[in-house]
N, C-alpha and C positions, 0 to 999 in steps of 0.2 A: 663548511659544508654540513657538518654535524649539527650545528646550531640551526641552520635552515630546516633540516629534517625534523628536528625537535619542535621547532616553531610550527611547522605544518601539521605535525601529529597533534599538537595542542589545539589546533583549529577544528579537528574532527569532533563531531558530536557523538558522545558515548551513548550506547543504547540504554534505555531505562533499566533500573535495577530489578524491578518487579514487573515483568511483562505480562503476567497473568491477571493483573488488576488495573483496569482503566483509570480508576480514581488515583491510584498511586502514580501511574504514568503522567497524568495531567498535573498532579501536585508537584512532581519532580520537574516537569517541563511545561509550565503554564503557557508558554508561547505556542506549544503544540495544541493546546485547547483552543486558543484563538484561531489557529489555522483550521482546526476541525469545524469550528463555528462558521468560519468564512466559507469553507467547502460546502457545508450543509445549506447555507444561505444561497450560494451560487447554483448548486446542482440538485438540491433536495434529497441528497443521499444521507441516510442515517449515519451518524458519527461512528457508532459501534461497528457497523459493517465495514466502513473504510478502514478503520483501525485494525480490525481482524484481518483484512487483506494485507496490510503492512506487516503485521506480526508474522503471518504465514510466509509472505514473499521474501522478507529480508531480516526478520527478527530485529527490526528497527535499526539496522545498520545502514548508514548512508552510502557506503561504498560496496555494498553486496553485489556479487557477480556470480554467474553460474560456474560450475567447475570447468577446468580446461579439458579439451579433447586431445587425445594422443593417437599417433600413428604407430602401429606395431606395439602398442601398449606402453611405450616409453619416450617417444619423440613428441614434444609439445607441438600442438597444431591449433592454436587459437582456442576460443571458448565454444561451448556447444550452442550458444545463442548470444545475441547482442543485449540481452537483458542487463539492466544496471540500476543501482540505487534502491531507495526505500520501496518503490513500487515494482521493481524489476520490470520496468517498461522496456520493451524491445524497440530498436531504432524505428521501424516503420510505424508502430503505434504512437510513439513519441512524436514523430514527424507529423502524423495526422492530427494529433492533439494541438501541436504548435500552430499548424495551418488553420485549424478550425477555431482556435481561440485567440490567435495573435499573442500568445504567451511565449516569450522567449524561454524563460525558466531553465531549471537544471534538475536532472533526475536525482542528484544527491542532495537536493534541498528539500527538507521535509514538507514545507508549505506547497511547493510546486508538485511534489509527488502525490500529496493528498488531493490536490486539485485535479491531477491527472486521473486518479482513481474515481473521483466524483464524476468527472466528465465521461469516463469510460462506462461506468454503471448507468449514467443518465442516457448515453447514446444507445446502450444495449436495451434499455427500456423503450426508447423511442423507436428503434429500428426493429426489435424483435418482440416487444411487448412483455419482456420479463420485468416483473415488479422490482422496484428499487429496494424493497424490503425482503426479497427472496434471495437470501445470502447464498444458498446452495446452488441455484441455477446461475446466478450472477457470477459466482466464482468459476463455475465450469466454463462460462462464456469468456471470462477474463483469461483463464488459463489456455483454452483452446483457440481463442479468437472467435469472432462472431461467425465466420464461415464454418469453422470446425464445429461450433456449437450447433449451428443449423443442420449440419450433416450428422450430428450426434456422435462424433468421433469418440467422445468420452465413454461410450458404452463398452468399448474394448479396453478400457484402462481402469481396472478395479482399484489400483492404488490411488489414482486421481479421484475417484468417487469417494474413497475413504478420506482423502485430504479435504475435499469439498465439505463433507459432513463435519470434519474437525473444525474447519473455518466457520461453519454454521453454528456449531456449539460455542465457539469462542465469541462470536458476535452476540449470541444470546447472553452469555455470561457478562460480556462488556456492557450490554444494554441494561441488565439488572444492576450492575455496579454503578453505572452512570446515573441511574435514577436515584440512587442513595446519596450521591455526592454532588449532584448538579447544582443545587442551591449554593453549596459551599464554593464550588468553582466559579459560579457566576458572581457571588459576593466578592471573592478575591479578585476577579477580573475587574469589577467596577471600582474596586479600591485603587487601582492603578490609574484611573481616569480622572 
């Protein structure tokens, strides 16, 4: 039994060591760069924005979940939401994605999670007119859901507004970093083909 647990733990993908530098992330995990390129090609979403969402939502942990809820402060009562995986996609949104794209996928698979984020941002652009390059408003729509975003529910959540600004700054930093190492990443990618 212990051997099975150890083998399963070995299968988990460790988060990147330096999460503040997109070049370092992609150097450490070149298959993530391929996944990011595929997402950009499929949905037209800037790589740096999708990656900033993943950093905020899960800190690049494949098994991330929201905290547990408790009754009377000490009796475990499930989790506060069904969010799971790299993208912290909730069950209804993940089901919508699977139905819309015929993608089976898994929320704890990096490629699938990045495709989900690309799809969600693309749909927010199509349905609400929010630019795919507008990290701040896209993140608010991602967090609140499109209905909540349309109702502007975020106006009453100052901590969420701060987080959305943080994600916006992270995406800008990732964008500048990616410009500096894009050729290197592309050259390394073509070396494998």
